[in-house]
VOGU-3710 file (C-alpha; in Angstrom, 3 decimals, decimal comma):
1> xxxxxxxxxx> -103,554/-13,131/47,799  -105,253/-16,497/48,148  -104,829/-19,801/49,894  -102,978/-22,467/47,941  -101,325/-25,725/48,860  -99,448/-28,407/46,945  -101,129/-31,721/47,776  -100,836/-34,090/44,796  -101,618/-37,074/47,055  -105,087/-35,734/47,911
11> xxxxxxxxxx> -108,329/-36,575/46,102  -110,071/-33,610/47,782  -108,854/-30,660/49,838  -110,819/-28,410/52,176  -109,693/-25,137/53,729  -110,616/-24,812/57,407  -110,643/-21,035/57,979  -111,687/-19,627/61,354  -113,915/-22,652/61,880  -115,562/-22,616/58,429
21> xxxxxxxxxx> -115,001/-25,349/55,853  -114,395/-24,162/52,296  -113,939/-26,593/49,408  -110,777/-25,964/47,393  -110,370/-26,203/43,610  -107,915/-28,560/41,988  -105,304/-26,716/39,937  -102,567/-28,075/37,639  -99,598/-30,049/38,956  -101,160/-31,079/42,258
31> xxxxxxxxxx> -102,021/-27,612/43,599  -105,275/-26,732/45,376  -106,559/-23,149/45,677  -109,222/-21,080/47,417  -110,166/-17,448/46,813  -110,931/-16,858/50,496  -109,225/-13,737/51,847  -106,156/-14,487/54,007  -106,748/-11,977/56,805  -103,823/-11,332/59,149
41> xxxxxxxxxx> -104,224/-13,465/62,282  -106,866/-15,818/60,829  -106,567/-19,438/61,985  -106,529/-22,023/59,217  -105,545/-25,533/58,220  -106,159/-28,081/55,497  -108,397/-31,144/55,534  -107,287/-33,768/53,014  -109,687/-36,412/51,711  -111,823/-37,827/54,533
51> xxxxxxxxxx> -109,478/-36,883/57,372  -111,157/-34,601/59,932  -107,846/-33,616/61,515  -106,645/-30,313/60,025  -103,027/-30,117/58,981  -100,908/-26,968/59,238  -99,915/-25,178/56,052  -96,499/-26,426/54,792  -95,695/-22,755/54,088  -97,189/-21,391/57,306
61> xxxxxxxxxx> -95,363/-18,369/58,635  -96,972/-18,412/62,057  -97,601/-21,472/64,260  -98,586/-20,150/67,685  -99,932/-23,541/68,834  -97,021/-25,709/67,767  -96,275/-27,727/64,660  -99,446/-29,832/64,991  -101,775/-26,891/65,562  -103,610/-24,616/63,172
71> xxxxxxxxxx> -101,602/-22,099/61,200  -102,195/-18,360/61,425  -102,064/-15,949/58,516  -99,087/-13,623/58,912  -98,819/-10,562/56,711  -95,109/-9,610/56,608  -95,976/-6,108/55,407  -97,873/-5,418/58,633  -94,578/-4,672/60,376  -93,577/-0,993/60,289
81> xxxxxxxxxx> -89,968/-1,414/59,231  -87,486/1,148/60,535  -84,484/0,127/58,421  -85,121/2,099/55,238  -81,640/3,565/55,569  -79,983/0,150/55,797  -77,952/-0,466/52,635  -76,672/-3,874/53,643  -73,210/-5,166/54,377  -70,829/-7,191/52,237
91> xxxxxxxxxx> -69,327/-10,327/53,758  -65,767/-9,344/52,798  -64,037/-7,817/55,803  -66,829/-8,871/58,163  -66,843/-10,598/61,552  -69,653/-13,123/62,195  -71,104/-14,037/65,591  -73,047/-17,322/65,734  -75,744/-17,662/68,366  -78,606/-19,925/69,400
101> xxxxxxxxxx> -81,604/-17,827/70,411  -82,797/-20,220/73,124  -79,518/-20,291/75,063  -78,026/-16,872/74,268  -80,004/-15,217/77,080  -81,837/-16,479/80,181  -85,152/-15,613/78,508  -84,260/-17,410/75,267  -86,194/-15,040/73,017  -85,437/-12,815/70,048
111> xxxxxxxxxx> -86,406/-9,703/71,990  -83,987/-10,628/74,763  -81,261/-11,269/72,175  -81,882/-7,816/70,688  -81,294/-6,294/74,112  -77,750/-7,750/74,036  -76,830/-6,052/70,760  -74,722/-3,360/72,499  -72,385/-6,136/73,652  -71,963/-7,360/70,069
121> xxxxxxxxxx> -71,458/-3,863/68,691  -68,807/-3,160/71,327  -67,152/-6,447/70,391  -66,928/-5,379/66,751  -69,416/-7,843/65,250  -70,615/-7,175/61,687  -73,082/-10,069/61,322  -75,201/-12,052/63,756  -75,778/-15,599/62,540  -78,838/-17,236/64,097
131> xxxxxxxxxx> -79,030/-21,003/64,347  -82,247/-22,252/62,687  -85,373/-20,630/64,100  -87,946/-22,523/61,993  -90,742/-24,266/63,882  -89,805/-27,579/65,538  -91,663/-30,133/67,640  -91,268/-29,606/71,375  -90,197/-26,657/73,536  -86,431/-26,692/72,860
141> xxxxxxxxxx> -84,084/-27,792/70,094  -80,852/-26,817/68,372  -83,078/-25,908/65,417  -81,948/-28,588/62,992  -85,092/-30,660/63,632  -87,371/-28,053/62,077  -90,435/-29,211/60,143  -92,134/-25,946/59,131  -89,419/-23,997/57,355  -91,424/-20,805/56,847
151> xxxxxxxxxx> -92,484/-20,275/60,478  -90,385/-18,748/63,270  -90,745/-20,951/66,337  -93,158/-19,480/68,847  -90,812/-20,148/71,770  -88,514/-17,462/70,348  -91,339/-14,959/69,885  -92,692/-15,912/66,459  -92,430/-13,905/63,229  -93,230/-10,503/64,766
161> xxxxxxxxxx> -90,330/-10,812/67,209  -88,107/-11,914/64,361  -88,869/-8,769/62,387  -88,223/-6,634/65,485  -84,881/-8,383/65,939  -83,767/-7,742/62,359  -84,845/-4,115/62,666  -82,839/-3,746/65,877  -79,761/-5,328/64,294  -79,881/-2,983/61,327
171> xxxxxxxxxx> -80,349/0,018/63,603  -77,164/-1,081/65,370  -75,291/-1,472/62,077  -75,265/-5,280/62,288  -76,294/-7,602/59,458  -78,313/-10,786/60,012  -77,435/-14,242/58,713  -80,107/-16,921/59,058  -79,102/-20,585/59,219  -81,536/-22,664/57,128
181> xxxxxxxxxx> -81,868/-26,428/56,680  -82,944/-27,781/53,299  -81,358/-31,251/53,361  -83,785/-32,983/55,749  -86,722/-32,473/58,117  -87,055/-33,270/61,784  -88,134/-36,724/62,967  -91,407/-35,597/64,571  -94,157/-33,162/63,640  -93,461/-33,447/59,917
191> xxxxxxxxxx> -96,769/-33,552/58,009  -95,305/-32,953/54,544  -95,623/-36,615/53,416  -99,397/-36,312/53,903  -99,447/-33,553/51,283  -97,057/-34,876/48,683  -93,763/-36,599/47,848  -91,467/-34,055/49,461  -89,060/-36,729/50,689  -86,957/-39,171/48,730
201> xxxxxxxxxx> -87,157/-42,444/50,611  -84,672/-44,171/48,288  -81,884/-41,778/49,258  -81,372/-41,280/52,983  -78,690/-39,072/54,520  -77,371/-38,930/58,079  -80,638/-37,484/59,375  -83,147/-39,619/57,464  -84,906/-39,295/54,132  -83,535/-36,571/51,900
211> xxxxxxxxxx> -85,589/-33,962/50,082  -86,681/-34,946/46,567  -85,094/-32,290/44,377  -86,360/-33,960/41,183  -89,762/-32,340/41,684  -90,337/-28,687/40,663  -92,749/-28,032/43,541  -90,217/-29,250/46,104  -87,487/-27,095/44,589  -89,866/-24,133/44,631
221> xxxxxxxxxx> -90,585/-24,844/48,313  -86,875/-24,322/49,018  -86,242/-21,369/46,734  -89,273/-19,404/47,893  -88,321/-20,040/51,507  -84,863/-18,584/50,921  -86,326/-15,538/49,227  -88,835/-15,083/52,050  -86,103/-14,581/54,665  -84,209/-12,126/52,492
231> xxxxxxxxxx> -87,166/-10,233/51,049  -89,906/-10,279/53,688  -87,768/-10,453/56,846  -84,965/-8,202/55,511  -82,269/-10,782/56,314  -78,843/-10,115/54,772  -77,505/-13,634/54,261  -78,376/-17,316/54,590  -76,180/-20,097/55,891  -77,168/-23,312/54,086
241> xxxxxxxxxx> -76,793/-26,359/56,311  -74,885/-29,432/55,090  -75,313/-28,886/51,365  -73,260/-32,032/50,665  -76,421/-33,932/51,661  -78,457/-32,349/48,853  -78,699/-34,952/46,083  -79,475/-33,208/42,811  -78,771/-34,515/39,328  -80,775/-31,789/37,586
251> xxxxxxxxxx> -79,210/-29,788/34,741  -79,134/-26,803/37,122  -78,118/-27,768/40,658  -80,409/-26,433/43,392  -77,487/-24,457/44,833  -76,904/-22,706/41,532  -80,630/-22,025/41,236  -80,639/-20,531/44,721  -77,608/-18,377/43,943  -79,161/-17,098/40,719
261> xxxxxxxxxx> -82,434/-16,194/42,428  -80,699/-14,534/45,368  -78,458/-12,491/43,078  -81,518/-11,353/41,129  -83,277/-10,320/44,341  -80,148/-8,500/45,479  -80,136/-6,479/42,269  -83,798/-5,598/42,795  -83,393/-4,631/46,469  -80,092/-2,873/45,766
271> xxxxxxxxxx> -78,323/-4,292/48,794  -75,843/-7,176/49,179  -77,408/-10,586/49,759  -75,113/-13,494/50,574  -75,321/-17,290/50,528  -72,911/-19,188/52,784  -72,883/-22,976/52,431  -71,752/-25,615/54,876  -69,981/-28,354/52,933  -67,390/-30,972/53,862
281> xxxxxxxxxx> -66,541/-31,735/50,210  -63,744/-29,147/49,794  -65,057/-28,682/46,261  -64,406/-25,179/44,896  -67,245/-25,604/42,377  -69,529/-24,470/45,172  -68,032/-20,975/45,544  -66,630/-20,472/42,049  -68,450/-17,882/39,903  -71,041/-19,227/37,486
291> xxxxxxxxxx> -69,167/-17,699/34,566  -66,242/-19,941/35,578  -68,407/-23,068/35,752  -69,234/-22,895/39,447  -72,526/-22,607/41,316  -71,914/-19,009/42,338  -72,584/-19,497/46,063  -70,790/-16,618/47,708  -68,964/-18,364/50,569  -68,666/-21,594/52,533
301> xxxxxxxxxx> -67,672/-22,821/55,963  -64,224/-24,417/56,024  -63,568/-26,985/58,725  -59,936/-27,551/57,731  -58,715/-24,345/59,358  -60,649/-25,201/62,533  -59,149/-28,685/62,671  -55,604/-27,393/62,206  -55,970/-24,738/64,908  -57,701/-27,161/67,285
311> xxxxxxxxxx> -54,928/-29,727/67,018  -52,193/-27,102/67,368  -53,743/-25,785/70,587  -55,098/-28,958/72,222  -52,934/-31,785/70,871  -56,056/-33,872/70,131  -55,366/-36,143/67,153  -58,196/-38,676/67,229  -60,679/-39,201/64,399  -60,604/-36,556/61,677
321> xxxxxxxxxx> -57,993/-34,574/63,625  -55,276/-37,154/62,839  -54,180/-35,591/59,536  -53,763/-32,169/61,134  -51,096/-33,071/63,703  -48,095/-31,215/62,198  -47,984/-27,416/62,132  -47,567/-27,681/58,387  -51,302/-28,483/58,303  -52,059/-25,114/59,894
331> xxxxxxxxxx> -49,650/-23,393/57,538  -51,283/-24,989/54,502  -54,839/-24,246/55,662  -53,873/-20,631/56,364  -52,204/-20,046/53,005  -54,236/-22,245/50,645  -57,675/-22,400/52,271  -58,208/-26,145/52,069  -55,804/-28,577/53,720  -57,397/-31,549/51,961
341> xxxxxxxxxx> -57,229/-30,447/48,315  -56,756/-33,859/46,729  -54,625/-35,241/49,551  -55,192/-38,501/51,379  -57,735/-38,293/54,214  -57,074/-41,026/56,759  -60,488/-40,448/58,350  -62,299/-40,977/55,037  -59,892/-43,588/53,707  -59,521/-41,844/50,344
351> xxxxxxxxxx> -58,205/-38,777/48,600  -60,366/-35,789/49,390  -61,008/-32,310/48,035  -59,672/-30,123/45,243  -57,485/-26,993/45,332  -59,025/-23,554/45,332  -58,512/-21,881/41,944  -55,859/-19,155/41,930  -57,325/-15,793/42,775  -60,164/-17,120/44,949
361> xxxxxxxxxx> -60,773/-14,390/47,550  -59,991/-15,611/51,055  -63,169/-14,054/52,445  -65,168/-16,755/50,637  -64,084/-19,194/53,372  -65,718/-18,706/56,772  -63,411/-20,043/59,480  -63,599/-20,417/63,247  -61,868/-21,981/66,205  -65,246/-22,968/67,707
371> xxxxxxxxxx> -68,807/-23,314/66,409  -72,038/-25,023/67,417  -71,079/-28,310/65,741  -67,493/-28,514/66,941  -68,601/-27,882/70,532  -72,041/-29,447/70,674  -71,056/-32,649/68,923  -68,441/-33,412/71,551  -69,662/-35,861/74,184  -70,091/-33,272/76,943
381> xxxxxxxxxx> -70,334/-30,120/74,830  -67,116/-28,754/76,287  -65,658/-25,557/74,885  -61,964/-24,769/74,379  -62,188/-22,812/77,639  -62,575/-26,111/79,498  -59,224/-27,398/78,206  -57,008/-24,375/77,535  -55,480/-21,842/79,881  -55,844/-18,113/79,428
391> xxxxxxxxxx> -52,645/-17,850/77,379  -53,752/-20,373/74,755  -57,285/-18,972/74,643  -55,764/-15,646/73,667  -53,730/-17,407/70,974  -56,927/-19,045/69,701  -58,519/-15,599/69,410  -55,476/-14,359/67,487  -55,536/-17,268/65,047  -59,257/-16,753/64,459
401> xxxxxxxxxx> -59,415/-12,989/64,071  -56,092/-12,503/62,266  -56,693/-15,249/59,715  -57,015/-14,360/56,014  -60,589/-15,634/55,993  -63,983/-14,422/57,253  -63,788/-15,120/61,000  -66,712/-16,382/63,049  -67,100/-16,539/66,827  -69,513/-18,806/68,683
411> xxxxxxxxxx> -71,564/-17,140/71,412  -69,627/-16,880/74,659  -66,323/-17,723/73,022  -65,326/-14,062/73,282  -65,247/-14,259/77,077  -64,159/-17,910/77,521  -67,619/-18,917/78,746  -67,498/-21,651/81,375  -70,933/-22,949/80,376  -70,896/-25,923/77,976
421> xxxxxxxxxx> -73,031/-26,072/74,856  -74,525/-29,527/74,835  -76,748/-31,462/72,468  -80,366/-31,010/73,588  -83,751/-32,073/72,241  -87,344/-32,207/73,509  -89,066/-34,789/71,330  -92,627/-35,251/72,708  -92,758/-38,871/71,519  -91,291/-40,962/74,384
431> xxxxxxxxxx> -89,973/-43,635/72,007  -88,215/-41,072/69,838  -86,812/-39,391/72,931  -85,450/-42,695/74,208  -83,981/-43,550/70,813  -82,234/-40,161/70,705  -80,889/-40,620/74,223  -79,612/-44,139/73,634  -78,243/-43,331/70,190  -76,192/-40,488/71,631
441> xxxxxxxxxx> -74,798/-42,610/74,444  -74,056/-45,536/72,154  -72,232/-43,270/69,700  -69,819/-42,053/72,352  -69,540/-45,425/74,079  -67,969/-46,707/70,861  -65,338/-43,991/71,286  -64,544/-45,039/74,848  -66,833/-42,734/76,861  -68,701/-44,051/79,878
451> xxxxxxxxxx> -72,394/-43,977/78,986  -73,423/-42,162/82,155  -71,046/-39,267/81,440  -72,869/-38,373/78,207  -75,600/-35,806/79,001  -79,185/-36,862/78,315  -80,343/-34,638/75,413  -83,986/-34,980/76,550  -83,261/-33,757/80,097  -84,252/-30,073/80,491
461> xxxxxxxxxx> -81,141/-29,663/82,658  -78,968/-30,297/79,589  -80,597/-27,323/77,920  -80,345/-25,201/81,072  -76,619/-25,922/81,451  -76,074/-24,627/77,920  -77,377/-21,115/78,623  -74,777/-18,376/78,731  -73,964/-16,798/82,085  -73,831/-13,049/81,446
471> xxxxxxxxxx> -72,359/-12,344/84,870  -69,078/-13,738/83,547  -68,243/-10,928/81,086  -69,940/-8,329/83,286  -69,200/-9,171/86,946  -71,188/-7,191/89,483  -68,075/-5,911/91,243  -66,332/-4,964/87,988  -63,183/-6,841/89,031  -60,998/-8,251/86,229
481> xxxxxxxxxx> -61,351/-11,992/85,713  -60,323/-14,574/83,165  -63,551/-13,821/81,323  -63,067/-10,053/81,180  -59,442/-10,424/80,091  -60,312/-12,766/77,213  -63,141/-10,422/76,214  -60,630/-7,560/76,102  -58,391/-9,659/73,812  -61,231/-10,229/71,349
491> xxxxxxxxxx> -62,227/-6,576/71,374  -58,654/-5,467/70,739  -58,197/-7,930/67,878  -61,483/-6,919/66,247  -60,420/-3,264/66,401  -57,019/-4,115/64,930  -58,647/-6,074/62,143  -60,679/-3,019/61,167  -57,686/-0,688/61,419  -55,133/-2,697/59,405
501> xxxxxxxxxx> -55,910/-3,281/55,701  -53,512/-6,241/55,550  -55,692/-8,148/58,036  -58,693/-8,063/55,694  -56,780/-8,345/52,422  -58,510/-11,234/50,579  -55,534/-12,154/48,382  -54,229/-15,542/49,481  -51,191/-15,101/47,251  -50,069/-12,409/49,706
511> xxxxxxxxxx> -50,094/-14,886/52,616  -47,017/-16,994/53,355  -45,956/-19,148/56,272  -42,913/-20,425/58,120  -43,043/-22,963/60,905  -41,092/-25,420/63,005  -42,669/-28,563/64,374  -39,653/-29,208/66,575  -39,599/-25,740/68,114  -43,403/-25,377/67,970
521> xxxxxxxxxx> -43,783/-21,979/66,330  -45,512/-20,624/63,242  -45,296/-17,289/61,453  -47,903/-16,071/58,980  -46,872/-13,201/56,746  -49,801/-11,026/55,632  -48,549/-8,183/53,480  -46,592/-5,882/55,768  -47,679/-7,705/58,912  -46,582/-10,914/60,577
531> xxxxxxxxxx> -48,644/-13,039/62,937  -46,256/-14,966/65,177  -47,392/-17,786/67,477  -45,137/-19,545/69,957  -46,612/-22,829/71,202  -43,438/-23,974/72,950  -42,523/-23,781/76,635  -39,528/-21,546/75,901  -39,411/-17,930/74,647  -39,092/-17,417/70,898
541> xxxxxxxxxx> -36,661/-14,917/69,407  -38,340/-12,965/66,632  -36,840/-10,491/64,226  -36,795/-6,832/65,258  -39,970/-5,034/64,299  -40,795/-1,388/63,889  -44,086/-1,807/65,665  -45,823/-4,381/67,845  -49,512/-3,951/67,047  -50,857/-6,611/69,376
551> xxxxxxxxxx> -49,493/-9,242/71,744  -51,248/-11,763/73,939  -48,494/-11,260/76,550  -45,791/-8,615/77,082  -42,706/-9,062/74,897  -39,141/-8,793/76,199  -36,012/-7,680/74,358  -32,681/-9,490/74,150  -29,700/-8,155/72,227  -31,860/-6,204/69,783
561> xxxxxxxxxx> -34,359/-9,002/69,196  -37,800/-9,419/70,690  -38,664/-12,422/72,821  -42,164/-13,821/72,479  -43,131/-15,603/75,707  -44,170/-19,270/75,703  -47,752/-19,994/74,614  -48,198/-16,517/73,223  -48,781/-14,712/69,953  -48,280/-11,279/68,439
571> xxxx> -49,006/-9,164/65,390  -45,986/-7,119/64,308  -45,313/-4,742/61,486  -42,262/-5,787/59,487
//
């Protein structure tokens, strides 16, 4: 091992190692190297040209003093792994649980999150998906403002705590998915431009300058980071944030390159490794096999199913929800994966998307009724629990967990958490903090919100309000509440999903739908099962069934037929 850094902008580079200055040698293609021994725990940084202020290593794995401080050498092999018997877990058939480390527990650490694993195991979770944990500027953040992609933020416990968390998950039979951000860097604490042309100033996305994927060293920075999580931290899958913002005209797209490298590592490690992309393009090229001309990414988030369920349950039809008003939108999303598959999108003002190729396994689409974006990007961070009664929350659970796709829950959703999940930041720069605050308020003011009702993302209270309240699912007196009843619904549905092969059958051609917009009901046929949802205010007569496997409310009988109560759902064997 040696110290090396890509700094093509520098005329000279010096390694500052435990207080000593060591001149570095220029190597080809803008790299600088030193043969000094990288001892675990050693403090180091880089001095470029005549600047006496050391910069942290762009590939630092440990930043105990924040993103402006010196890096520390972290040897990933120093951890005594206990998961030698872990053979991995395939995504197909799995249930994902998305959580933010800082607000999942009162302590906001990885060790505290590990202590809550029994709750997730009892719930029936197969994968924990962590929002980004890479080092960011300030004490709190969603994680999408990270600037040192290789380091686990110290507020969560740093890299050692991360390895303990993964070990604990595997011991509990739970896989780990890490959310990573390769399309942009945070607005403060980013020193990469001092080293080299990492950013492409001529092509900005929603969050600022995009990453310059034309340069081999920048591509390698991304690929090696992905492999680090999977190889050195024993992670099972990566969720790739907003891949539609990655601009790449190379002969081999960065997503295909990532998929190829991850598949090769999977073969070497002999356990499943999965890439899940977030994309709003509805382009099946992303998840189509490479031998069929696709990139070979294994799965992607699909917002269309969320939008259709959200509109059906809440009646909200503003913005991008407008096209999803009829129940036919839910029927199409449930049976064909994408709702917009070349159809007109009123929100975008153009035709959008392409159909999934026949035979695409349904598990390749990760779907949800709530997630961090769909909650946190609302003005007040309100969950479905703030708008829906207990009956409709149970229906939401049914539509999520009995869908043909890979279901995902957002932390607290399983017990109808009353705490919001709001947008919070802690930018140390006062001007940046004010710009973030005003930008947020202005955004929602244009949509008719009073400015003072939009929480201040810089206020620590906004962060504090977003922490889960664990007394809700586990009340001290043990008395049943709304929270415990909704938790019981999720547990029962997760058990049913594991018990019934039809509920994890990935063949979309075996899914069909009937619906009535006038009578407000929808039926989804999945093999020998039928998921029936009644959204009306009157009971719904459903065909006689040999077996009722699950119901959100007790069913009555009338002249040989079953009556599904208003605002209720059931799974029946037909």
